[in-house]
PDB file of N, CA, C and O in Angstrom:
ATOM      1  N   MET A   1       0.833  -1.168   0.000  1.00  0.00           N
ATOM      2  CA  MET A   1       0.000   0.000   0.000  1.00  0.00           C
ATOM      3  C   MET A   1       0.885   1.241   0.000  1.00  0.00           C
ATOM      4  O   MET A   1       1.853   1.333   0.756  1.00  0.00           O
ATOM      5  N   TRP A   2       0.542   2.175  -0.845  1.00  0.00           N
ATOM      6  CA  TRP A   2       1.285   3.430  -0.931  1.00  0.00           C
ATOM      7  C   TRP A   2       0.644   4.455  -0.026  1.00  0.00           C
ATOM      8  O   TRP A   2      -0.579   4.509   0.106  1.00  0.00           O
ATOM      9  N   SER A   3       1.464   5.254   0.588  1.00  0.00           N
ATOM     10  CA  SER A   3       0.914   6.412   1.279  1.00  0.00           C
ATOM     11  C   SER A   3       1.113   7.605   0.357  1.00  0.00           C
ATOM     12  O   SER A   3       2.178   7.771  -0.238  1.00  0.00           O
ATOM     13  N   ARG A   4       0.101   8.416   0.245  1.00  0.00           N
ATOM     14  CA  ARG A   4       0.186   9.596  -0.626  1.00  0.00           C
ATOM     15  C   ARG A   4       0.227  10.823   0.263  1.00  0.00           C
ATOM     16  O   ARG A   4      -0.651  11.024   1.103  1.00  0.00           O
ATOM     17  N   GLN A   5       1.245  11.636   0.075  1.00  0.00           N
ATOM     18  CA  GLN A   5       1.431  12.793   0.933  1.00  0.00           C
ATOM     19  C   GLN A   5       1.718  14.014   0.084  1.00  0.00           C
ATOM     20  O   GLN A   5       2.405  13.938  -0.935  1.00  0.00           O
ATOM     21  N   LYS A   6       1.178  15.141   0.523  1.00  0.00           N
ATOM     22  CA  LYS A   6       1.536  16.407  -0.108  1.00  0.00           C
ATOM     23  C   LYS A   6       2.654  17.009   0.721  1.00  0.00           C
ATOM     24  O   LYS A   6       2.489  17.243   1.918  1.00  0.00           O
ATOM     25  N   ILE A   7       3.767  17.255   0.101  1.00  0.00           N
ATOM     26  CA  ILE A   7       4.931  17.781   0.803  1.00  0.00           C
ATOM     27  C   ILE A   7       4.828  19.298   0.854  1.00  0.00           C
ATOM     28  O   ILE A   7       4.784  19.963  -0.181  1.00  0.00           O
ATOM     29  N   THR A   8       4.790  19.831   2.051  1.00  0.00           N
ATOM     30  CA  THR A   8       4.725  21.278   2.215  1.00  0.00           C
ATOM     31  C   THR A   8       6.043  21.838   2.709  1.00  0.00           C
ATOM     32  O   THR A   8       6.311  23.030   2.558  1.00  0.00           O
ATOM     33  N   ASN A   9       6.860  20.994   3.295  1.00  0.00           N
ATOM     34  CA  ASN A   9       8.149  21.421   3.813  1.00  0.00           C
ATOM     35  C   ASN A   9       9.239  20.949   2.853  1.00  0.00           C
ATOM     36  O   ASN A   9       9.486  19.747   2.752  1.00  0.00           O
ATOM     37  N   PRO A  10       9.898  21.876   2.144  1.00  0.00           N
ATOM     38  CA  PRO A  10      10.927  21.455   1.180  1.00  0.00           C
ATOM     39  C   PRO A  10      12.066  20.663   1.805  1.00  0.00           C
ATOM     40  O   PRO A  10      12.764  19.939   1.095  1.00  0.00           O
ATOM     41  N   GLU A  11      12.274  20.779   3.107  1.00  0.00           N
ATOM     42  CA  GLU A  11      13.347  20.028   3.758  1.00  0.00           C
ATOM     43  C   GLU A  11      13.053  18.538   3.790  1.00  0.00           C
ATOM     44  O   GLU A  11      13.966  17.735   3.985  1.00  0.00           O
ATOM     45  N   GLU A  12      11.782  18.148   3.601  1.00  0.00           N
ATOM     46  CA  GLU A  12      11.430  16.732   3.588  1.00  0.00           C
ATOM     47  C   GLU A  12      11.865  16.055   2.294  1.00  0.00           C
ATOM     48  O   GLU A  12      11.965  14.829   2.239  1.00  0.00           O
ATOM     49  N   ILE A  13      12.122  16.833   1.268  1.00  0.00           N
ATOM     50  CA  ILE A  13      12.498  16.283  -0.026  1.00  0.00           C
ATOM     51  C   ILE A  13      14.003  16.086  -0.053  1.00  0.00           C
ATOM     52  O   ILE A  13      14.770  17.025   0.156  1.00  0.00           O
ATOM     53  N   VAL A  14      14.411  14.864  -0.310  1.00  0.00           N
ATOM     54  CA  VAL A  14      15.834  14.545  -0.312  1.00  0.00           C
ATOM     55  C   VAL A  14      16.280  14.325  -1.743  1.00  0.00           C
ATOM     56  O   VAL A  14      15.757  13.459  -2.444  1.00  0.00           O
ATOM     57  N   GLU A  15      17.229  15.098  -2.159  1.00  0.00           N
ATOM     58  CA  GLU A  15      17.845  14.890  -3.462  1.00  0.00           C
ATOM     59  C   GLU A  15      19.314  14.600  -3.209  1.00  0.00           C
ATOM     60  O   GLU A  15      20.041  15.436  -2.672  1.00  0.00           O
ATOM     61  N   MET A  16      19.739  13.422  -3.596  1.00  0.00           N
ATOM     62  CA  MET A  16      21.096  13.004  -3.295  1.00  0.00           C
ATOM     63  C   MET A  16      21.985  13.243  -4.509  1.00  0.00           C
ATOM     64  O   MET A  16      21.746  12.688  -5.581  1.00  0.00           O
ATOM     65  N   GLU A  17      23.006  14.068  -4.335  1.00  0.00           N
ATOM     66  CA  GLU A  17      23.988  14.251  -5.392  1.00  0.00           C
ATOM     67  C   GLU A  17      25.067  13.180  -5.274  1.00  0.00           C
ATOM     68  O   GLU A  17      25.561  12.669  -6.279  1.00  0.00           O
ATOM     69  N   ASP A  18      25.422  12.850  -4.049  1.00  0.00           N
ATOM     70  CA  ASP A  18      26.402  11.806  -3.789  1.00  0.00           C
ATOM     71  C   ASP A  18      25.669  10.582  -3.268  1.00  0.00           C
ATOM     72  O   ASP A  18      24.531  10.677  -2.809  1.00  0.00           O
ATOM     73  N   SER A  19      26.318   9.449  -3.341  1.00  0.00           N
ATOM     74  CA  SER A  19      25.728   8.227  -2.821  1.00  0.00           C
ATOM     75  C   SER A  19      25.518   8.361  -1.316  1.00  0.00           C
ATOM     76  O   SER A  19      26.422   8.791  -0.601  1.00  0.00           O
ATOM     77  N   PRO A  20      24.316   7.991  -0.824  1.00  0.00           N
ATOM     78  CA  PRO A  20      24.057   8.108   0.607  1.00  0.00           C
ATOM     79  C   PRO A  20      24.803   7.074   1.439  1.00  0.00           C
ATOM     80  O   PRO A  20      24.871   7.211   2.661  1.00  0.00           O
ATOM     81  N   GLY A  21      25.361   6.047   0.815  1.00  0.00           N
ATOM     82  CA  GLY A  21      26.063   4.999   1.531  1.00  0.00           C
ATOM     83  C   GLY A  21      25.377   3.668   1.319  1.00  0.00           C
ATOM     84  O   GLY A  21      24.336   3.603   0.665  1.00  0.00           O
ATOM     85  N   PRO A  22      25.949   2.596   1.868  1.00  0.00           N
ATOM     86  CA  PRO A  22      25.363   1.268   1.681  1.00  0.00           C
ATOM     87  C   PRO A  22      23.999   1.161   2.365  1.00  0.00           C
ATOM     88  O   PRO A  22      23.811   1.638   3.484  1.00  0.00           O
ATOM     89  N   VAL A  23      23.067   0.535   1.679  1.00  0.00           N
ATOM     90  CA  VAL A  23      21.694   0.411   2.151  1.00  0.00           C
ATOM     91  C   VAL A  23      21.526  -0.879   2.938  1.00  0.00           C
ATOM     92  O   VAL A  23      21.985  -1.937   2.508  1.00  0.00           O
ATOM     93  N   LYS A  24      20.871  -0.793   4.087  1.00  0.00           N
ATOM     94  CA  LYS A  24      20.518  -1.982   4.861  1.00  0.00           C
ATOM     95  C   LYS A  24      19.196  -2.535   4.338  1.00  0.00           C
ATOM     96  O   LYS A  24      19.109  -3.714   3.995  1.00  0.00           O
ATOM     97  N   ASN A  25      18.163  -1.688   4.275  1.00  0.00           N
ATOM     98  CA  ASN A  25      16.882  -2.110   3.722  1.00  0.00           C
ATOM     99  C   ASN A  25      15.982  -0.909   3.449  1.00  0.00           C
ATOM    100  O   ASN A  25      16.256   0.214   3.871  1.00  0.00           O
ATOM    101  N   ILE A  26      14.903  -1.187   2.731  1.00  0.00           N
ATOM    102  CA  ILE A  26      13.871  -0.191   2.476  1.00  0.00           C
ATOM    103  C   ILE A  26      12.732  -0.484   3.434  1.00  0.00           C
ATOM    104  O   ILE A  26      12.277  -1.623   3.541  1.00  0.00           O
ATOM    105  N   ILE A  27      12.275   0.540   4.125  1.00  0.00           N
ATOM    106  CA  ILE A  27      11.288   0.369   5.181  1.00  0.00           C
ATOM    107  C   ILE A  27       9.864   0.562   4.677  1.00  0.00           C
ATOM    108  O   ILE A  27       8.991  -0.259   4.961  1.00  0.00           O
ATOM    109  N   LYS A  28       9.620   1.638   3.933  1.00  0.00           N
ATOM    110  CA  LYS A  28       8.291   1.861   3.375  1.00  0.00           C
ATOM    111  C   LYS A  28       8.367   2.793   2.186  1.00  0.00           C
ATOM    112  O   LYS A  28       9.423   3.336   1.862  1.00  0.00           O
ATOM    113  N   ALA A  29       7.214   2.968   1.538  1.00  0.00           N
ATOM    114  CA  ALA A  29       7.141   3.769   0.320  1.00  0.00           C
ATOM    115  C   ALA A  29       6.065   4.831   0.475  1.00  0.00           C
ATOM    116  O   ALA A  29       5.134   4.693   1.269  1.00  0.00           O
ATOM    117  N   ARG A  30       6.219   5.888  -0.300  1.00  0.00           N
ATOM    118  CA  ARG A  30       5.193   6.925  -0.348  1.00  0.00           C
ATOM    119  C   ARG A  30       5.177   7.516  -1.754  1.00  0.00           C
ATOM    120  O   ARG A  30       6.154   7.445  -2.500  1.00  0.00           O
ATOM    121  N   LYS A  31       4.043   8.096  -2.080  1.00  0.00           N
ATOM    122  CA  LYS A  31       3.913   8.803  -3.343  1.00  0.00           C
ATOM    123  C   LYS A  31       3.653  10.253  -2.986  1.00  0.00           C
ATOM    124  O   LYS A  31       2.737  10.556  -2.223  1.00  0.00           O
ATOM    125  N   ILE A  32       4.459  11.151  -3.538  1.00  0.00           N
ATOM    126  CA  ILE A  32       4.290  12.572  -3.257  1.00  0.00           C
ATOM    127  C   ILE A  32       4.013  13.314  -4.555  1.00  0.00           C
ATOM    128  O   ILE A  32       4.294  12.818  -5.646  1.00  0.00           O
ATOM    129  N   ARG A  33       3.467  14.490  -4.419  1.00  0.00           N
ATOM    130  CA  ARG A  33       3.236  15.362  -5.573  1.00  0.00           C
ATOM    131  C   ARG A  33       4.271  16.466  -5.507  1.00  0.00           C
ATOM    132  O   ARG A  33       4.303  17.240  -4.550  1.00  0.00           O
ATOM    133  N   LEU A  34       5.112  16.539  -6.515  1.00  0.00           N
ATOM    134  CA  LEU A  34       6.204  17.498  -6.548  1.00  0.00           C
ATOM    135  C   LEU A  34       6.236  18.145  -7.926  1.00  0.00           C
ATOM    136  O   LEU A  34       6.385  17.463  -8.940  1.00  0.00           O
ATOM    137  N   ASN A  35       6.097  19.453  -7.953  1.00  0.00           N
ATOM    138  CA  ASN A  35       6.078  20.190  -9.227  1.00  0.00           C
ATOM    139  C   ASN A  35       5.028  19.628 -10.182  1.00  0.00           C
ATOM    140  O   ASN A  35       5.302  19.420 -11.364  1.00  0.00           O
ATOM    141  N   ALA A  36       3.833  19.385  -9.665  1.00  0.00           N
ATOM    142  CA  ALA A  36       2.684  18.898 -10.440  1.00  0.00           C
ATOM    143  C   ALA A  36       2.897  17.498 -11.018  1.00  0.00           C
ATOM    144  O   ALA A  36       2.213  17.114 -11.967  1.00  0.00           O
ATOM    145  N   LYS A  37       3.831  16.736 -10.461  1.00  0.00           N
ATOM    146  CA  LYS A  37       4.069  15.355 -10.898  1.00  0.00           C
ATOM    147  C   LYS A  37       4.109  14.445  -9.682  1.00  0.00           C
ATOM    148  O   LYS A  37       4.620  14.815  -8.625  1.00  0.00           O
ATOM    149  N   ASP A  38       3.559  13.242  -9.851  1.00  0.00           N
ATOM    150  CA  ASP A  38       3.662  12.243  -8.793  1.00  0.00           C
ATOM    151  C   ASP A  38       5.060  11.652  -8.802  1.00  0.00           C
ATOM    152  O   ASP A  38       5.634  11.390  -9.859  1.00  0.00           O
ATOM    153  N   GLN A  39       5.593  11.449  -7.617  1.00  0.00           N
ATOM    154  CA  GLN A  39       6.930  10.864  -7.486  1.00  0.00           C
ATOM    155  C   GLN A  39       6.886   9.838  -6.360  1.00  0.00           C
ATOM    156  O   GLN A  39       6.316  10.095  -5.300  1.00  0.00           O
ATOM    157  N   ARG A  40       7.487   8.679  -6.594  1.00  0.00           N
ATOM    158  CA  ARG A  40       7.592   7.658  -5.552  1.00  0.00           C
ATOM    159  C   ARG A  40       8.909   7.829  -4.827  1.00  0.00           C
ATOM    160  O   ARG A  40       9.957   8.050  -5.434  1.00  0.00           O
ATOM    161  N   GLN A  41       8.828   7.722  -3.519  1.00  0.00           N
ATOM    162  CA  GLN A  41      10.026   7.769  -2.695  1.00  0.00           C
ATOM    163  C   GLN A  41       9.978   6.606  -1.718  1.00  0.00           C
ATOM    164  O   GLN A  41       8.913   6.082  -1.392  1.00  0.00           O
ATOM    165  N   TYR A  42      11.156   6.220  -1.263  1.00  0.00           N
ATOM    166  CA  TYR A  42      11.289   5.078  -0.373  1.00  0.00           C
ATOM    167  C   TYR A  42      12.074   5.496   0.858  1.00  0.00           C
ATOM    168  O   TYR A  42      13.085   6.191   0.761  1.00  0.00           O
ATOM    169  N   LEU A  43      11.590   5.061   2.024  1.00  0.00           N
ATOM    170  CA  LEU A  43      12.298   5.330   3.270  1.00  0.00           C
ATOM    171  C   LEU A  43      13.387   4.271   3.408  1.00  0.00           C
ATOM    172  O   LEU A  43      13.105   3.077   3.516  1.00  0.00           O
ATOM    173  N   VAL A  44      14.624   4.728   3.402  1.00  0.00           N
ATOM    174  CA  VAL A  44      15.787   3.842   3.338  1.00  0.00           C
ATOM    175  C   VAL A  44      16.566   3.911   4.642  1.00  0.00           C
ATOM    176  O   VAL A  44      16.860   4.991   5.153  1.00  0.00           O
ATOM    177  N   ARG A  45      16.895   2.728   5.171  1.00  0.00           N
ATOM    178  CA  ARG A  45      17.789   2.650   6.326  1.00  0.00           C
ATOM    179  C   ARG A  45      19.165   2.265   5.812  1.00  0.00           C
ATOM    180  O   ARG A  45      19.319   1.284   5.084  1.00  0.00           O
ATOM    181  N   LEU A  46      20.154   3.041   6.194  1.00  0.00           N
ATOM    182  CA  LEU A  46      21.528   2.791   5.769  1.00  0.00           C
ATOM    183  C   LEU A  46      22.224   1.862   6.750  1.00  0.00           C
ATOM    184  O   LEU A  46      21.896   1.843   7.937  1.00  0.00           O
ATOM    185  N   LYS A  47      23.178   1.099   6.256  1.00  0.00           N
ATOM    186  CA  LYS A  47      23.945   0.197   7.121  1.00  0.00           C
ATOM    187  C   LYS A  47      24.672   1.000   8.181  1.00  0.00           C
ATOM    188  O   LYS A  47      25.167   2.097   7.923  1.00  0.00           O
ATOM    189  N   ASP A  48      24.728   0.440   9.370  1.00  0.00           N
ATOM    190  CA  ASP A  48      25.435   1.034  10.509  1.00  0.00           C
ATOM    191  C   ASP A  48      24.857   2.381  10.929  1.00  0.00           C
ATOM    192  O   ASP A  48      25.556   3.180  11.552  1.00  0.00           O
ATOM    193  N   LYS A  49      23.581   2.647  10.596  1.00  0.00           N
ATOM    194  CA  LYS A  49      22.925   3.891  11.004  1.00  0.00           C
ATOM    195  C   LYS A  49      21.663   3.550  11.789  1.00  0.00           C
ATOM    196  O   LYS A  49      21.089   2.473  11.628  1.00  0.00           O
ATOM    197  N   THR A  50      21.246   4.468  12.629  1.00  0.00           N
ATOM    198  CA  THR A  50      20.029   4.276  13.418  1.00  0.00           C
ATOM    199  C   THR A  50      18.827   4.842  12.667  1.00  0.00           C
ATOM    200  O   THR A  50      18.980   5.509  11.644  1.00  0.00           O
ATOM    201  N   SER A  51      17.636   4.569  13.184  1.00  0.00           N
ATOM    202  CA  SER A  51      16.410   4.972  12.500  1.00  0.00           C
ATOM    203  C   SER A  51      16.275   6.486  12.354  1.00  0.00           C
ATOM    204  O   SER A  51      15.588   6.954  11.446  1.00  0.00           O
ATOM    205  N   ASP A  52      16.910   7.252  13.220  1.00  0.00           N
ATOM    206  CA  ASP A  52      16.818   8.711  13.086  1.00  0.00           C
ATOM    207  C   ASP A  52      17.601   9.223  11.878  1.00  0.00           C
ATOM    208  O   ASP A  52      17.493  10.397  11.523  1.00  0.00           O
ATOM    209  N   LYS A  53      18.376   8.364  11.253  1.00  0.00           N
ATOM    210  CA  LYS A  53      19.138   8.736  10.052  1.00  0.00           C
ATOM    211  C   LYS A  53      18.483   8.212   8.770  1.00  0.00           C
ATOM    212  O   LYS A  53      19.050   8.357   7.688  1.00  0.00           O
ATOM    213  N   ASP A  54      17.289   7.600   8.880  1.00  0.00           N
ATOM    214  CA  ASP A  54      16.576   7.119   7.696  1.00  0.00           C
ATOM    215  C   ASP A  54      16.294   8.288   6.760  1.00  0.00           C
ATOM    216  O   ASP A  54      16.062   9.411   7.207  1.00  0.00           O
ATOM    217  N   LYS A  55      16.315   8.014   5.459  1.00  0.00           N
ATOM    218  CA  LYS A  55      16.135   9.054   4.440  1.00  0.00           C
ATOM    219  C   LYS A  55      15.078   8.636   3.426  1.00  0.00           C
ATOM    220  O   LYS A  55      14.995   7.467   3.050  1.00  0.00           O
ATOM    221  N   TRP A  56      14.270   9.598   2.986  1.00  0.00           N
ATOM    222  CA  TRP A  56      13.358   9.385   1.867  1.00  0.00           C
ATOM    223  C   TRP A  56      14.138   9.643   0.587  1.00  0.00           C
ATOM    224  O   TRP A  56      14.657  10.740   0.379  1.00  0.00           O
ATOM    225  N   LEU A  57      14.221   8.627  -0.272  1.00  0.00           N
ATOM    226  CA  LEU A  57      14.980   8.736  -1.516  1.00  0.00           C
ATOM    227  C   LEU A  57      14.132   8.310  -2.705  1.00  0.00           C
ATOM    228  O   LEU A  57      13.270   7.440  -2.586  1.00  0.00           O
ATOM    229  N   ALA A  58      14.382   8.926  -3.840  1.00  0.00           N
ATOM    230  CA  ALA A  58      13.791   8.471  -5.091  1.00  0.00           C
ATOM    231  C   ALA A  58      14.492   7.176  -5.505  1.00  0.00           C
ATOM    232  O   ALA A  58      15.625   6.916  -5.101  1.00  0.00           O
ATOM    233  N   GLU A  59      13.812   6.377  -6.308  1.00  0.00           N
ATOM    234  CA  GLU A  59      14.364   5.078  -6.715  1.00  0.00           C
ATOM    235  C   GLU A  59      15.749   5.205  -7.329  1.00  0.00           C
ATOM    236  O   GLU A  59      16.631   4.396  -7.039  1.00  0.00           O
ATOM    237  N   ASP A  60      15.950   6.206  -8.169  1.00  0.00           N
ATOM    238  CA  ASP A  60      17.241   6.331  -8.842  1.00  0.00           C
ATOM    239  C   ASP A  60      18.348   6.861  -7.937  1.00  0.00           C
ATOM    240  O   ASP A  60      19.504   6.931  -8.353  1.00  0.00           O
ATOM    241  N   SER A  61      18.008   7.232  -6.709  1.00  0.00           N
ATOM    242  CA  SER A  61      19.015   7.695  -5.748  1.00  0.00           C
ATOM    243  C   SER A  61      19.450   6.607  -4.777  1.00  0.00           C
ATOM    244  O   SER A  61      20.341   6.828  -3.956  1.00  0.00           O
ATOM    245  N   ILE A  62      18.827   5.430  -4.863  1.00  0.00           N
ATOM    246  CA  ILE A  62      19.135   4.336  -3.943  1.00  0.00           C
ATOM    247  C   ILE A  62      20.260   3.489  -4.534  1.00  0.00           C
ATOM    248  O   ILE A  62      20.105   2.933  -5.622  1.00  0.00           O
ATOM    249  N   PRO A  63      21.396   3.383  -3.829  1.00  0.00           N
ATOM    250  CA  PRO A  63      22.465   2.509  -4.328  1.00  0.00           C
ATOM    251  C   PRO A  63      21.961   1.067  -4.433  1.00  0.00           C
ATOM    252  O   PRO A  63      21.339   0.559  -3.500  1.00  0.00           O
ATOM    253  N   ASP A  64      22.224   0.414  -5.551  1.00  0.00           N
ATOM    254  CA  ASP A  64      21.709  -0.939  -5.816  1.00  0.00           C
ATOM    255  C   ASP A  64      20.192  -0.973  -5.664  1.00  0.00           C
ATOM    256  O   ASP A  64      19.633  -1.921  -5.113  1.00  0.00           O
ATOM    257  N   GLY A  65      19.542   0.065  -6.156  1.00  0.00           N
ATOM    258  CA  GLY A  65      18.102   0.245  -5.979  1.00  0.00           C
ATOM    259  C   GLY A  65      17.267  -0.915  -6.468  1.00  0.00           C
ATOM    260  O   GLY A  65      16.319  -1.313  -5.791  1.00  0.00           O
ATOM    261  N   LYS A  66      17.593  -1.475  -7.635  1.00  0.00           N
ATOM    262  CA  LYS A  66      16.786  -2.571  -8.174  1.00  0.00           C
ATOM    263  C   LYS A  66      16.761  -3.762  -7.223  1.00  0.00           C
ATOM    264  O   LYS A  66      15.701  -4.335  -6.971  1.00  0.00           O
ATOM    265  N   LEU A  67      17.905  -4.129  -6.705  1.00  0.00           N
ATOM    266  CA  LEU A  67      17.995  -5.262  -5.785  1.00  0.00           C
ATOM    267  C   LEU A  67      17.179  -5.003  -4.518  1.00  0.00           C
ATOM    268  O   LEU A  67      16.395  -5.855  -4.099  1.00  0.00           O
ATOM    269  N   HIS A  68      17.359  -3.843  -3.916  1.00  0.00           N
ATOM    270  CA  HIS A  68      16.656  -3.528  -2.671  1.00  0.00           C
ATOM    271  C   HIS A  68      15.149  -3.394  -2.890  1.00  0.00           C
ATOM    272  O   HIS A  68      14.363  -3.784  -2.028  1.00  0.00           O
ATOM    273  N   LEU A  69      14.743  -2.848  -4.034  1.00  0.00           N
ATOM    274  CA  LEU A  69      13.315  -2.729  -4.321  1.00  0.00           C
ATOM    275  C   LEU A  69      12.684  -4.092  -4.571  1.00  0.00           C
ATOM    276  O   LEU A  69      11.535  -4.312  -4.188  1.00  0.00           O
ATOM    277  N   GLN A  70      13.404  -5.006  -5.200  1.00  0.00           N
ATOM    278  CA  GLN A  70      12.880  -6.363  -5.383  1.00  0.00           C
ATOM    279  C   GLN A  70      12.621  -7.013  -4.032  1.00  0.00           C
ATOM    280  O   GLN A  70      11.573  -7.624  -3.822  1.00  0.00           O
ATOM    281  N   ARG A  71      13.574  -6.880  -3.119  1.00  0.00           N
ATOM    282  CA  ARG A  71      13.408  -7.450  -1.776  1.00  0.00           C
ATOM    283  C   ARG A  71      12.241  -6.799  -1.044  1.00  0.00           C
ATOM    284  O   ARG A  71      11.435  -7.485  -0.416  1.00  0.00           O
ATOM    285  N   PHE A  72      12.154  -5.477  -1.127  1.00  0.00           N
ATOM    286  CA  PHE A  72      11.090  -4.733  -0.460  1.00  0.00           C
ATOM    287  C   PHE A  72       9.718  -5.162  -0.982  1.00  0.00           C
ATOM    288  O   PHE A  72       8.806  -5.422  -0.197  1.00  0.00           O
ATOM    289  N   ARG A  73       9.577  -5.236  -2.288  1.00  0.00           N
ATOM    290  CA  ARG A  73       8.287  -5.612  -2.877  1.00  0.00           C
ATOM    291  C   ARG A  73       7.922  -7.056  -2.558  1.00  0.00           C
ATOM    292  O   ARG A  73       6.754  -7.354  -2.309  1.00  0.00           O
ATOM    293  N   ALA A  74       8.897  -7.953  -2.562  1.00  0.00           N
ATOM    294  CA  ALA A  74       8.638  -9.354  -2.216  1.00  0.00           C
ATOM    295  C   ALA A  74       8.188  -9.467  -0.763  1.00  0.00           C
ATOM    296  O   ALA A  74       7.263 -10.219  -0.459  1.00  0.00           O
ATOM    297  N   LEU A  75       8.824  -8.737   0.122  1.00  0.00           N
ATOM    298  CA  LEU A  75       8.445  -8.748   1.535  1.00  0.00           C
ATOM    299  C   LEU A  75       7.035  -8.204   1.722  1.00  0.00           C
ATOM    300  O   LEU A  75       6.262  -8.750   2.509  1.00  0.00           O
ATOM    301  N   ARG A  76       6.694  -7.143   1.016  1.00  0.00           N
ATOM    302  CA  ARG A  76       5.341  -6.574   1.108  1.00  0.00           C
ATOM    303  C   ARG A  76       4.298  -7.560   0.616  1.00  0.00           C
ATOM    304  O   ARG A  76       3.236  -7.692   1.225  1.00  0.00           O
ATOM    305  N   ARG A  77       4.588  -8.264  -0.493  1.00  0.00           N
ATOM    306  CA  ARG A  77       3.641  -9.264  -0.999  1.00  0.00           C
ATOM    307  C   ARG A  77       3.441 -10.368   0.026  1.00  0.00           C
ATOM    308  O   ARG A  77       2.315 -10.815   0.246  1.00  0.00           O
ATOM    309  N   THR A  78       4.522 -10.811   0.655  1.00  0.00           N
ATOM    310  CA  THR A  78       4.443 -11.860   1.673  1.00  0.00           C
ATOM    311  C   THR A  78       3.608 -11.393   2.858  1.00  0.00           C
ATOM    312  O   THR A  78       2.760 -12.136   3.353  1.00  0.00           O
ATOM    313  N   GLU A  79       3.844 -10.167   3.313  1.00  0.00           N
ATOM    314  CA  GLU A  79       3.091  -9.625   4.446  1.00  0.00           C
ATOM    315  C   GLU A  79       1.612  -9.496   4.108  1.00  0.00           C
ATOM    316  O   GLU A  79       0.764  -9.792   4.950  1.00  0.00           O
ATOM    317  N   GLN A  80       1.285  -9.062   2.898  1.00  0.00           N
ATOM    318  CA  GLN A  80      -0.107  -8.887   2.498  1.00  0.00           C
ATOM    319  C   GLN A  80      -0.817 -10.224   2.360  1.00  0.00           C
ATOM    320  O   GLN A  80      -2.015 -10.311   2.630  1.00  0.00           O
ATOM    321  N   SER A  81      -0.112 -11.260   1.949  1.00  0.00           N
ATOM    322  CA  SER A  81      -0.745 -12.568   1.792  1.00  0.00           C
ATOM    323  C   SER A  81      -1.023 -13.235   3.137  1.00  0.00           C
ATOM    324  O   SER A  81      -1.842 -14.151   3.210  1.00  0.00           O
ATOM    325  N   HIS A  82      -0.357 -12.791   4.197  1.00  0.00           N
ATOM    326  CA  HIS A  82      -0.570 -13.354   5.527  1.00  0.00           C
ATOM    327  C   HIS A  82      -1.583 -12.576   6.352  1.00  0.00           C
ATOM    328  O   HIS A  82      -1.806 -12.898   7.519  1.00  0.00           O
ATOM    329  N   GLN A  83      -2.190 -11.572   5.772  1.00  0.00           N
ATOM    330  CA  GLN A  83      -3.176 -10.776   6.525  1.00  0.00           C
ATOM    331  C   GLN A  83      -4.545 -11.348   6.405  1.00  0.00           C
ATOM    332  O   GLN A  83      -5.492 -10.806   6.974  1.00  0.00           O
TER     333      GLN A  83
END
């Protein structure tokens, strides 16, 4: 399930110019409206970091994004099938 949020605080939007570091896992997803376009972002936990350092990132900003998104989506499907 996607959460849809309207971002009013520009500080909530994370644009990564450099790699944020190695990813531990993706925690959840949201869809935001930015500049009149829908954008998906993922809450990412980095290796060796605590939850207060989690970041909302666009798919193309996640290191090894395809691999982590496959795991995230598979886990979500498993969780939904057990409800």
